[in-house]
N, C-alpha and C positions, 0 to 999 in steps of 0.2 A: 703589714700587708703581705710581705714575703713569707712570714711565718704561717699565715692563713693559707696561702697558696701551696706551701710545701706540705702542710699537715692536712689539707683538704677539710679544714674545720668550717670554713665559711666561703661560699661561692658568690663573689661579687657579681659575676656575669649573669648568674641565674636570677638575681634580684631584678636586673634590667630586662631580662628576657621574659619574665613572668608578668611584667606590667601590662603589656597589650592583652594578655589573656584575662587579666583581672578587670581591665577597663571595659571589656565587653559587657560586664555586669553592672557597671556604674549606672546606666539608665534605670535599672531595676531598683537600685539603692535610692536614687533620687526620687523615683516615682513613689516608693514607699514613704519617704520622708515628706514629700509635698502633700500627698493625699492624707496622711496622718495629721499633718499640721493643719490642713483645712478643716478636718473634723475637730481637732483640738481647739481651733479658733472659734468655730461655730458653737460648740457645746460650752466652751469656756466663757464666751460672751453671754450666753443664756444664764449660766450659773452666776456670773458676776452681777447681772441685772437683778436676778432673784435675790441675791444677798444685799444689794444696795437698796432695793425697794422694800426689803424686809417682808416679803409675801409670806403669810402664815402657811404652815405645813410645808410648802415648797422650800422655804428657807431651811428648815430642819433636814429635809431630804437632801438638799444640796450640800449642807455641811457634813452630813453622814457620808455621802458619795465621795466628797473630797477627802475625808478622813480615811475611807477604805482604800481609795486609789493611791494616795500618797503614803499609806502605811504598809503597802505590800510591794514586793519586788516586781519589776516589769516582766521578768522571765516567767514568774508564776502566773501573771495575768495573761501572757501569751499562751501558756499551756492550758489555762482555763478556757480561753477563747477557742483554741484549736480543738479541744475535746468537748467543750461545753456547747458550742453552736450546733454541731451535728446531733448531739443529744436533744437539744431544744427542737430542732427540725423533726427528729424522729417522734418526739412527744406530740408535736402538732399533727403529724401524719396519723398517729394512732387515735387522738382524741377529737380532731376537727376534720378528719377526712381529707386532708390535703395530700398532695402527691409530690413532695419535694424530693429531689434526687440527692440523697445525703452524700453519696460517694463522689458526686460531681462538684460539691461545694469546695471552692479553691482555698488552699492554705494562705494564699496571698491576701484574700479578703479578711481572713481571721487575723492576720498580722496587722493589717491596716486598721481594723476596728480596735484591736487591743492597744496598739500604740497611740491611736487617735484619742481614745478615751483616757488613756494614761496621761497624755499631754494636756488634755482639757482641764484636769485637776490643777495643774501647775499654772496654765494660762489663765485660769479663772482668777487666781490671786493677783497676777500681774495686771490683768485688765481691770479688776476691781479697784486696785490702787490708782491706775491711770484715770478711770472714770471719776473717782473721788477727788482727783486733783483739779478738775475743771471748776472754775469759779461758779459758786452757787447763784450769783446774781444773773449770770447769763442764762441759766436754766429757768429762773423765775421770769426773766424778760421774754424768753421764748413762750412760756406759758401765758404771759400777759397779752401777747399778740395773737393768741389762739392756736398755737402749736400743741399737738398732742405729744406725749412723751416719746413715742417712736419717731415722730418727725424731728423733735429736738435732738434725739439720740443720733439720728442719721445726718442731720444738717449742721449741728453745733457741737455736740458732746464728743462724738467719735473722731471727727477731724482733729480736734485739739488733744484728745486723749491718746491718739495714735502716736504723736510725737514723743509722749512720755513713755508709752508702752513698748515702742519699737526696739530699744536696746535690750530689754528683758526678753521680748519675744524672739528677737534675733539670736540671743544666746540659747534659748530653748530650741530653736530650729537647728542650730549647730549641734547641740547635744542629741537631737533627734536623728540627725544624719548618722552620727556615730552609734546611736542606739539601734539602728536598723540591722546592725551586726547580730542581733539576737533573733532576727526573723527566721533563722535556720530551724528554730524550734517548731515552726509551723510548716516545715518542708518547703520553704522558699529559698531558692538558690540565688542569693545576691553575692556581693563581692566576697564577704568573709566565708560564706559557705563554699564558694568556688575555690577560695584559697585553701580550704581544708581538703577539697578534692585534689587540687594540684599537689599539695604536700603529701597526700597519701600515695601518689605515684612513685615518688623517689625518696620519701621520708625526709625531705628538706623543709621541715615546717618552719624553722627559724627564718630562712630566706623568704618564705612566703609571707610571714607576718611582717617582716621588714618592708616588703613591697606594699603590703596593705597599709602600713603606717605612712608611707610616703604618699600614697594616693589620698588617704583621709586627710592628711595634713594639707596637701595642695588644695583639696576641695574646700576645706575649712578656711584657708586664706582667701580664696576667691569669694566665698559667701560673705566673709567679714568685710571685704572691700565693697561688695555690692550693697550690703546693709549700711555702711557708712555713707555711701553715695545717696541712697534713698533717704537716710536720716537728714542729710544736709538739704535735700530737695524739699522735705516736708517741714523743715524748721520754720517756725512762725516768725514774722518780722519782729514781734515783741521780744521773742527769745534772743534774736540776733542783736537787738539793741541792748538788751540786758547783758549779754556776753561782752559786747563792745564796752559798755559802761564799766563792767567788772574788770576788764583788762586795763582800761584807762586808770581805774582806781588802784590797781596793783602797780602800774607804772609810776603813779604819783607817790605811792608809799615807798617804792624802791628809791625814787629820787630823793625823798625826804630823809630816808635812812642813810643814803650816801652823803648828803650834806651834813647830817648829824655826825657821821663817822669822820668826815673831813674836819669838822670843827673840833672834835675831840683830839684828833691827831695834832692839829695846830696848837691846841692848848697844852698838850703834853710836850711839844717841842720848844715852847717859849722858855721855860725855866732852864732847859739845857743850853739854849743860846746865851741866856743871861749869865750862867755859870762859866761858860767858855770865855765870855768877855771879861 
């Protein structure tokens, strides 16, 4: 540390002083992540249901959409949204007589749409696996009592599937929070973009990125704790019983192994005692 202070290679004090400046833009980062996740969940659920129900034509379109989104970088999708949406609005103005103000369309909305649709392709697979894990008998029982599929989905399937999907969706949300650092491509000033601005003032980019790393790490830890709390609250009684039974089974196996090891030890010790006598 003394070497850094003498050579002025790294300014520890600057790391702390920049934290308040960067935290001012944390709400923008979280707003981007939450809105994008909402779009990702809605579109992802729709895609998952289409693939599970095997709806003709729509199933192929959904598979093609997922392949395109998952097969292209997120930053390319952000650029396409940022330059493509104004072009689409201009086309509509020319051919349909609309009067959209292209220059007023916010880059924030472009970033939200791009990240939301990107997230939907990954959420679709997570939700599809969770929906498929629900016992088929419960769905048939719901149909037998007169429930439509949307009713069964809302009252039976989704509540059970949520406990299965939550860990995967939580990891996706954490990744999305960190992925908002790419929103600067759409002229959105969030934490990372503000960090670049701060670094440009004194060319202390390394200290800025260390400050950003600390903030992202802290936010990730908080979100992880919240997700674990929600996961425990949503855990079904059947799952709790299964976990308890599994833990009791592990304990029984451990006790049996200990008794077996003790028996082997006693067996090995007997000849030694006989020889000593």
